PDB file as gemmi writes it, atoms N, CA and C in Angstrom:
CRYST1    1.000    1.000    1.000  90.00  90.00  90.00 P 1                      
ATOM      1  N   UNK A   1       5.669   9.950  19.057  1.00  0.00           N  
ATOM      2  CA  UNK A   1       6.438   9.372  17.983  1.00  0.00           C  
ATOM      3  C   UNK A   1       7.892   9.812  18.101  1.00  0.00           C  
ATOM      4  N   UNK A   2       8.796   8.861  17.809  1.00  0.00           N  
ATOM      5  CA  UNK A   2      10.203   9.257  17.775  1.00  0.00           C  
ATOM      6  C   UNK A   2      10.804   8.467  16.540  1.00  0.00           C  
ATOM      7  N   UNK A   3      11.812   9.175  16.020  1.00  0.00           N  
ATOM      8  CA  UNK A   3      12.492   8.597  14.829  1.00  0.00           C  
ATOM      9  C   UNK A   3      14.017   8.721  15.105  1.00  0.00           C  
ATOM     10  N   UNK A   4      14.736   7.606  14.833  1.00  0.00           N  
ATOM     11  CA  UNK A   4      16.158   7.644  15.064  1.00  0.00           C  
ATOM     12  C   UNK A   4      16.864   6.745  14.112  1.00  0.00           C  
ATOM     13  N   UNK A   5      18.125   6.832  14.096  1.00  0.00           N  
ATOM     14  CA  UNK A   5      18.985   6.018  13.210  1.00  0.00           C  
ATOM     15  C   UNK A   5      19.950   5.211  14.095  1.00  0.00           C  
ATOM     16  N   UNK A   6      20.108   3.961  13.819  1.00  0.00           N  
ATOM     17  CA  UNK A   6      21.084   3.104  14.504  1.00  0.00           C  
ATOM     18  C   UNK A   6      21.860   2.410  13.410  1.00  0.00           C  
ATOM     19  N   UNK A   7      23.080   2.802  13.177  1.00  0.00           N  
ATOM     20  CA  UNK A   7      23.879   2.251  12.075  1.00  0.00           C  
ATOM     21  C   UNK A   7      23.210   2.447  10.754  1.00  0.00           C  
ATOM     22  N   UNK A   8      22.871   1.429  10.068  1.00  0.00           N  
ATOM     23  CA  UNK A   8      22.250   1.533   8.730  1.00  0.00           C  
ATOM     24  C   UNK A   8      20.753   1.377   8.820  1.00  0.00           C  
ATOM     25  N   UNK A   9      20.207   1.522   9.961  1.00  0.00           N  
ATOM     26  CA  UNK A   9      18.720   1.300  10.108  1.00  0.00           C  
ATOM     27  C   UNK A   9      18.055   2.556  10.673  1.00  0.00           C  
ATOM     28  N   UNK A  10      16.825   2.777  10.176  1.00  0.00           N  
ATOM     29  CA  UNK A  10      16.004   3.870  10.743  1.00  0.00           C  
ATOM     30  C   UNK A  10      14.943   3.166  11.577  1.00  0.00           C  
ATOM     31  N   UNK A  11      14.711   3.712  12.799  1.00  0.00           N  
ATOM     32  CA  UNK A  11      13.700   3.168  13.754  1.00  0.00           C  
ATOM     33  C   UNK A  11      12.733   4.273  14.060  1.00  0.00           C  
ATOM     34  N   UNK A  12      11.412   3.836  13.822  1.00  0.00           N  
ATOM     35  CA  UNK A  12      10.291   4.781  14.111  1.00  0.00           C  
ATOM     36  C   UNK A  12       9.582   4.102  15.234  1.00  0.00           C  
ATOM     37  N   UNK A  13       9.259   4.817  16.257  1.00  0.00           N  
ATOM     38  CA  UNK A  13       8.469   4.277  17.420  1.00  0.00           C  
ATOM     39  C   UNK A  13       7.191   5.106  17.570  1.00  0.00           C  
ATOM     40  N   UNK A  14       6.108   4.404  17.503  1.00  0.00           N  
ATOM     41  CA  UNK A  14       4.782   5.023  17.624  1.00  0.00           C  
ATOM     42  C   UNK A  14       4.135   4.572  18.871  1.00  0.00           C  
ATOM     43  N   UNK A  15       3.593   5.505  19.667  1.00  0.00           N  
ATOM     44  CA  UNK A  15       2.861   5.204  20.900  1.00  0.00           C  
ATOM     45  C   UNK A  15       1.439   5.747  20.843  1.00  0.00           C  
ATOM     46  N   UNK A  16       0.528   5.017  21.450  1.00  0.00           N  
ATOM     47  CA  UNK A  16      -0.848   5.499  21.563  1.00  0.00           C  
ATOM     48  C   UNK A  16      -1.451   5.126  22.875  1.00  0.00           C  
ATOM     49  N   UNK A  17      -2.645   5.595  23.117  1.00  0.00           N  
ATOM     50  CA  UNK A  17      -3.377   5.315  24.301  1.00  0.00           C  
ATOM     51  C   UNK A  17      -4.626   4.539  24.012  1.00  0.00           C  
ATOM     52  N   UNK A  18      -4.635   3.901  22.820  1.00  0.00           N  
ATOM     53  CA  UNK A  18      -5.814   3.174  22.428  1.00  0.00           C  
ATOM     54  C   UNK A  18      -5.854   1.784  23.142  1.00  0.00           C  
ATOM     55  N   UNK A  19      -6.982   1.076  22.868  1.00  0.00           N  
ATOM     56  CA  UNK A  19      -7.101  -0.310  23.394  1.00  0.00           C  
ATOM     57  C   UNK A  19      -5.927  -1.139  22.914  1.00  0.00           C  
ATOM     58  N   UNK A  20      -5.423  -2.004  23.722  1.00  0.00           N  
ATOM     59  CA  UNK A  20      -4.282  -2.798  23.408  1.00  0.00           C  
ATOM     60  C   UNK A  20      -4.604  -3.719  22.253  1.00  0.00           C  
ATOM     61  N   UNK A  21      -3.728  -3.707  21.209  1.00  0.00           N  
ATOM     62  CA  UNK A  21      -3.890  -4.492  19.978  1.00  0.00           C  
ATOM     63  C   UNK A  21      -2.567  -4.804  19.477  1.00  0.00           C  
ATOM     64  N   UNK A  22      -2.246  -6.065  19.276  1.00  0.00           N  
ATOM     65  CA  UNK A  22      -0.955  -6.438  18.704  1.00  0.00           C  
ATOM     66  C   UNK A  22      -1.109  -6.768  17.206  1.00  0.00           C  
ATOM     67  N   UNK A  23      -0.673  -5.775  16.321  1.00  0.00           N  
ATOM     68  CA  UNK A  23      -0.878  -6.006  14.899  1.00  0.00           C  
ATOM     69  C   UNK A  23       0.048  -7.093  14.359  1.00  0.00           C  
ATOM     70  N   UNK A  24       1.086  -7.521  15.131  1.00  0.00           N  
ATOM     71  CA  UNK A  24       1.959  -8.622  14.619  1.00  0.00           C  
ATOM     72  C   UNK A  24       1.269  -9.988  14.655  1.00  0.00           C  
ATOM     73  N   UNK A  25       0.096 -10.070  15.322  1.00  0.00           N  
ATOM     74  CA  UNK A  25      -0.605 -11.338  15.407  1.00  0.00           C  
ATOM     75  C   UNK A  25      -1.629 -11.479  14.284  1.00  0.00           C  
ATOM     76  N   UNK A  26      -1.867 -10.454  13.474  1.00  0.00           N  
ATOM     77  CA  UNK A  26      -2.837 -10.490  12.417  1.00  0.00           C  
ATOM     78  C   UNK A  26      -2.346 -11.312  11.291  1.00  0.00           C  
ATOM     79  N   UNK A  27      -3.194 -12.331  10.816  1.00  0.00           N  
ATOM     80  CA  UNK A  27      -2.722 -13.135   9.718  1.00  0.00           C  
ATOM     81  C   UNK A  27      -2.603 -12.371   8.422  1.00  0.00           C  
ATOM     82  N   UNK A  28      -1.752 -12.861   7.514  1.00  0.00           N  
ATOM     83  CA  UNK A  28      -1.679 -12.271   6.214  1.00  0.00           C  
ATOM     84  C   UNK A  28      -3.023 -12.450   5.449  1.00  0.00           C  
ATOM     85  N   UNK A  29      -3.527 -11.370   4.800  1.00  0.00           N  
ATOM     86  CA  UNK A  29      -4.752 -11.518   4.089  1.00  0.00           C  
ATOM     87  C   UNK A  29      -4.647 -12.376   2.860  1.00  0.00           C  
ATOM     88  N   UNK A  30      -5.760 -12.826   2.344  1.00  0.00           N  
ATOM     89  CA  UNK A  30      -5.816 -13.653   1.132  1.00  0.00           C  
ATOM     90  C   UNK A  30      -5.556 -12.731   0.009  1.00  0.00           C  
ATOM     91  N   UNK A  31      -4.335 -12.678  -0.483  1.00  0.00           N  
ATOM     92  CA  UNK A  31      -4.006 -11.741  -1.534  1.00  0.00           C  
ATOM     93  C   UNK A  31      -4.550 -12.052  -2.910  1.00  0.00           C  
ATOM     94  N   UNK A  32      -4.999 -13.274  -3.111  1.00  0.00           N  
ATOM     95  CA  UNK A  32      -5.631 -13.718  -4.387  1.00  0.00           C  
ATOM     96  C   UNK A  32      -7.060 -13.316  -4.450  1.00  0.00           C  
ATOM     97  N   UNK A  33      -7.708 -12.878  -3.368  1.00  0.00           N  
ATOM     98  CA  UNK A  33      -9.065 -12.585  -3.365  1.00  0.00           C  
ATOM     99  C   UNK A  33      -9.262 -11.159  -3.991  1.00  0.00           C  
ATOM    100  N   UNK A  34     -10.433 -10.887  -4.595  1.00  0.00           N  
ATOM    101  CA  UNK A  34     -10.706  -9.571  -5.169  1.00  0.00           C  
ATOM    102  C   UNK A  34     -10.663  -8.530  -4.060  1.00  0.00           C  
ATOM    103  N   UNK A  35     -10.146  -7.362  -4.329  1.00  0.00           N  
ATOM    104  CA  UNK A  35     -10.108  -6.293  -3.260  1.00  0.00           C  
ATOM    105  C   UNK A  35     -11.417  -5.940  -2.668  1.00  0.00           C  
ATOM    106  N   UNK A  36     -12.527  -6.091  -3.491  1.00  0.00           N  
ATOM    107  CA  UNK A  36     -13.803  -5.762  -2.950  1.00  0.00           C  
ATOM    108  C   UNK A  36     -14.288  -6.673  -1.810  1.00  0.00           C  
ATOM    109  N   UNK A  37     -13.624  -7.825  -1.708  1.00  0.00           N  
ATOM    110  CA  UNK A  37     -14.016  -8.843  -0.649  1.00  0.00           C  
ATOM    111  C   UNK A  37     -13.058  -8.777   0.552  1.00  0.00           C  
ATOM    112  N   UNK A  38     -12.098  -7.870   0.574  1.00  0.00           N  
ATOM    113  CA  UNK A  38     -11.150  -7.885   1.661  1.00  0.00           C  
ATOM    114  C   UNK A  38     -11.756  -7.381   2.996  1.00  0.00           C  
ATOM    115  N   UNK A  39     -12.655  -6.369   2.936  1.00  0.00           N  
ATOM    116  CA  UNK A  39     -13.258  -5.863   4.117  1.00  0.00           C  
ATOM    117  C   UNK A  39     -12.155  -5.391   5.137  1.00  0.00           C  
ATOM    118  N   UNK A  40     -12.288  -5.834   6.382  1.00  0.00           N  
ATOM    119  CA  UNK A  40     -11.289  -5.567   7.388  1.00  0.00           C  
ATOM    120  C   UNK A  40     -10.271  -6.697   7.432  1.00  0.00           C  
ATOM    121  N   UNK A  41      -9.415  -6.751   6.382  1.00  0.00           N  
ATOM    122  CA  UNK A  41      -8.586  -7.875   6.213  1.00  0.00           C  
ATOM    123  C   UNK A  41      -7.179  -7.786   6.844  1.00  0.00           C  
ATOM    124  N   UNK A  42      -6.735  -6.631   7.259  1.00  0.00           N  
ATOM    125  CA  UNK A  42      -5.404  -6.534   7.766  1.00  0.00           C  
ATOM    126  C   UNK A  42      -4.503  -6.113   6.613  1.00  0.00           C  
ATOM    127  N   UNK A  43      -5.036  -5.622   5.478  1.00  0.00           N  
ATOM    128  CA  UNK A  43      -4.154  -5.241   4.345  1.00  0.00           C  
ATOM    129  C   UNK A  43      -3.110  -4.141   4.742  1.00  0.00           C  
ATOM    130  N   UNK A  44      -3.532  -3.153   5.553  1.00  0.00           N  
ATOM    131  CA  UNK A  44      -2.593  -2.090   6.021  1.00  0.00           C  
ATOM    132  C   UNK A  44      -1.437  -2.719   6.775  1.00  0.00           C  
ATOM    133  N   UNK A  45      -1.758  -3.664   7.637  1.00  0.00           N  
ATOM    134  CA  UNK A  45      -0.704  -4.355   8.413  1.00  0.00           C  
ATOM    135  C   UNK A  45       0.213  -5.131   7.492  1.00  0.00           C  
ATOM    136  N   UNK A  46      -0.365  -5.794   6.521  1.00  0.00           N  
ATOM    137  CA  UNK A  46       0.400  -6.585   5.521  1.00  0.00           C  
ATOM    138  C   UNK A  46       1.329  -5.608   4.787  1.00  0.00           C  
ATOM    139  N   UNK A  47       0.895  -4.460   4.353  1.00  0.00           N  
ATOM    140  CA  UNK A  47       1.778  -3.451   3.651  1.00  0.00           C  
ATOM    141  C   UNK A  47       2.859  -2.998   4.590  1.00  0.00           C  
ATOM    142  N   UNK A  48       2.542  -2.760   5.821  1.00  0.00           N  
ATOM    143  CA  UNK A  48       3.524  -2.307   6.814  1.00  0.00           C  
ATOM    144  C   UNK A  48       4.606  -3.346   6.922  1.00  0.00           C  
ATOM    145  N   UNK A  49       4.190  -4.579   7.060  1.00  0.00           N  
ATOM    146  CA  UNK A  49       5.189  -5.730   7.112  1.00  0.00           C  
ATOM    147  C   UNK A  49       5.974  -5.827   5.887  1.00  0.00           C  
ATOM    148  N   UNK A  50       5.430  -5.557   4.738  1.00  0.00           N  
ATOM    149  CA  UNK A  50       6.133  -5.698   3.485  1.00  0.00           C  
ATOM    150  C   UNK A  50       7.178  -4.577   3.357  1.00  0.00           C  
ATOM    151  N   UNK A  51       6.919  -3.418   3.882  1.00  0.00           N  
ATOM    152  CA  UNK A  51       7.848  -2.278   3.757  1.00  0.00           C  
ATOM    153  C   UNK A  51       8.950  -2.239   4.853  1.00  0.00           C  
ATOM    154  N   UNK A  52       8.763  -2.854   5.948  1.00  0.00           N  
ATOM    155  CA  UNK A  52       9.645  -2.810   7.065  1.00  0.00           C  
ATOM    156  C   UNK A  52      10.472  -4.056   7.192  1.00  0.00           C  
ATOM    157  N   UNK A  53      11.656  -3.988   7.699  1.00  0.00           N  
ATOM    158  CA  UNK A  53      12.486  -5.232   7.956  1.00  0.00           C  
ATOM    159  C   UNK A  53      12.018  -5.819   9.264  1.00  0.00           C  
ATOM    160  N   UNK A  54      11.574  -5.008  10.228  1.00  0.00           N  
ATOM    161  CA  UNK A  54      11.141  -5.590  11.537  1.00  0.00           C  
ATOM    162  C   UNK A  54       9.973  -4.761  11.993  1.00  0.00           C  
ATOM    163  N   UNK A  55       8.960  -5.433  12.589  1.00  0.00           N  
ATOM    164  CA  UNK A  55       7.836  -4.735  13.199  1.00  0.00           C  
ATOM    165  C   UNK A  55       7.631  -5.334  14.634  1.00  0.00           C  
ATOM    166  N   UNK A  56       7.750  -4.586  15.662  1.00  0.00           N  
ATOM    167  CA  UNK A  56       7.609  -5.069  17.017  1.00  0.00           C  
ATOM    168  C   UNK A  56       6.494  -4.354  17.794  1.00  0.00           C  
ATOM    169  N   UNK A  57       5.742  -5.074  18.533  1.00  0.00           N  
ATOM    170  CA  UNK A  57       4.679  -4.497  19.306  1.00  0.00           C  
ATOM    171  C   UNK A  57       4.918  -4.749  20.815  1.00  0.00           C  
ATOM    172  N   UNK A  58       4.567  -3.696  21.640  1.00  0.00           N  
ATOM    173  CA  UNK A  58       4.591  -3.885  23.068  1.00  0.00           C  
ATOM    174  C   UNK A  58       3.409  -3.231  23.681  1.00  0.00           C  
ATOM    175  N   UNK A  59       2.684  -3.939  24.563  1.00  0.00           N  
ATOM    176  CA  UNK A  59       1.636  -3.364  25.254  1.00  0.00           C  
ATOM    177  C   UNK A  59       2.241  -2.400  26.371  1.00  0.00           C  
ATOM    178  N   UNK A  60       1.813  -1.189  26.395  1.00  0.00           N  
ATOM    179  CA  UNK A  60       2.347  -0.213  27.334  1.00  0.00           C  
ATOM    180  C   UNK A  60       1.780  -0.463  28.733  1.00  0.00           C  
ATOM    181  N   UNK A  61       2.535  -0.455  29.779  1.00  0.00           N  
ATOM    182  CA  UNK A  61       2.085  -0.750  31.145  1.00  0.00           C  
ATOM    183  C   UNK A  61       0.948   0.216  31.620  1.00  0.00           C  
ATOM    184  N   UNK A  62       1.043   1.466  31.162  1.00  0.00           N  
ATOM    185  CA  UNK A  62       0.046   2.436  31.512  1.00  0.00           C  
ATOM    186  C   UNK A  62      -1.181   2.444  30.574  1.00  0.00           C  
ATOM    187  N   UNK A  63      -1.146   1.486  29.654  1.00  0.00           N  
ATOM    188  CA  UNK A  63      -2.239   1.327  28.650  1.00  0.00           C  
ATOM    189  C   UNK A  63      -1.775   1.790  27.289  1.00  0.00           C  
ATOM    190  N   UNK A  64      -2.364   1.290  26.273  1.00  0.00           N  
ATOM    191  CA  UNK A  64      -2.046   1.671  24.941  1.00  0.00           C  
ATOM    192  C   UNK A  64      -1.001   0.768  24.331  1.00  0.00           C  
ATOM    193  N   UNK A  65      -0.404   1.184  23.287  1.00  0.00           N  
ATOM    194  CA  UNK A  65       0.458   0.316  22.480  1.00  0.00           C  
ATOM    195  C   UNK A  65       1.751   1.135  22.101  1.00  0.00           C  
ATOM    196  N   UNK A  66       2.764   0.342  21.817  1.00  0.00           N  
ATOM    197  CA  UNK A  66       4.006   0.888  21.261  1.00  0.00           C  
ATOM    198  C   UNK A  66       4.379   0.019  20.115  1.00  0.00           C  
ATOM    199  N   UNK A  67       4.595   0.601  18.998  1.00  0.00           N  
ATOM    200  CA  UNK A  67       5.010  -0.070  17.736  1.00  0.00           C  
ATOM    201  C   UNK A  67       6.272   0.435  17.280  1.00  0.00           C  
ATOM    202  N   UNK A  68       7.304  -0.483  17.170  1.00  0.00           N  
ATOM    203  CA  UNK A  68       8.619  -0.129  16.647  1.00  0.00           C  
ATOM    204  C   UNK A  68       8.776  -0.601  15.254  1.00  0.00           C  
ATOM    205  N   UNK A  69       9.084   0.266  14.366  1.00  0.00           N  
ATOM    206  CA  UNK A  69       9.199  -0.132  12.947  1.00  0.00           C  
ATOM    207  C   UNK A  69      10.686   0.145  12.484  1.00  0.00           C  
ATOM    208  N   UNK A  70      11.368  -0.866  12.001  1.00  0.00           N  
ATOM    209  CA  UNK A  70      12.780  -0.798  11.709  1.00  0.00           C  
ATOM    210  C   UNK A  70      12.948  -1.042  10.223  1.00  0.00           C  
ATOM    211  N   UNK A  71      13.747  -0.214   9.622  1.00  0.00           N  
ATOM    212  CA  UNK A  71      13.981  -0.428   8.101  1.00  0.00           C  
ATOM    213  C   UNK A  71      15.494  -0.171   7.894  1.00  0.00           C  
ATOM    214  N   UNK A  72      16.166  -1.213   7.339  1.00  0.00           N  
ATOM    215  CA  UNK A  72      17.581  -1.134   6.959  1.00  0.00           C  
ATOM    216  C   UNK A  72      17.683  -0.256   5.700  1.00  0.00           C  
ATOM    217  N   UNK A  73      18.456   0.777   5.807  1.00  0.00           N  
ATOM    218  CA  UNK A  73      18.616   1.652   4.624  1.00  0.00           C  
ATOM    219  C   UNK A  73      20.076   1.540   4.057  1.00  0.00           C  
ATOM    220  N   UNK A  74      20.741   0.535   4.482  1.00  0.00           N  
ATOM    221  CA  UNK A  74      22.127   0.362   3.966  1.00  0.00           C  
ATOM    222  C   UNK A  74      22.059  -0.048   2.476  1.00  0.00           C  
ATOM    223  N   UNK A  75      22.813   0.576   1.691  1.00  0.00           N  
ATOM    224  CA  UNK A  75      22.909   0.306   0.259  1.00  0.00           C  
ATOM    225  C   UNK A  75      24.198  -0.453   0.007  1.00  0.00           C  
ATOM    226  N   UNK A  76      24.166  -1.450  -0.884  1.00  0.00           N  
ATOM    227  CA  UNK A  76      25.367  -2.236  -1.186  1.00  0.00           C  
ATOM    228  C   UNK A  76      26.578  -1.286  -1.565  1.00  0.00           C  
ATOM    229  N   UNK A  77      27.740  -1.556  -0.938  1.00  0.00           N  
ATOM    230  CA  UNK A  77      28.895  -0.765  -1.262  1.00  0.00           C  
ATOM    231  C   UNK A  77      29.010   0.495  -0.408  1.00  0.00           C  
ATOM    232  N   UNK A  78      28.026   0.779   0.374  1.00  0.00           N  
ATOM    233  CA  UNK A  78      27.994   2.031   1.163  1.00  0.00           C  
ATOM    234  C   UNK A  78      28.501   1.787   2.626  1.00  0.00           C  
ATOM    235  N   UNK A  79      29.298   2.678   3.078  1.00  0.00           N  
ATOM    236  CA  UNK A  79      29.781   2.525   4.459  1.00  0.00           C  
ATOM    237  C   UNK A  79      28.767   3.078   5.423  1.00  0.00           C  
ATOM    238  N   UNK A  80      28.801   2.662   6.693  1.00  0.00           N  
ATOM    239  CA  UNK A  80      27.947   3.199   7.764  1.00  0.00           C  
ATOM    240  C   UNK A  80      28.337   4.595   8.145  1.00  0.00           C  
TER     241      UNK A  80                                                      
END                                                                             
């Protein structure tokens, strides 16, 4: 894991050696359905997308995944 700042954005990069899986391709869950019926719905991925400005996935050549999460932390009227 690495965390850095670029201008007004914070970037977190997560790497793993798990089976390759691109969470950016998971459809948005049916938010109107009762939570008991969600099962393996992708709600965690939905929450991640909701909290981040950008979510990028890359399959690592040596196997595993890399997920880059970017959040703009610039506040109105604030200088970089």
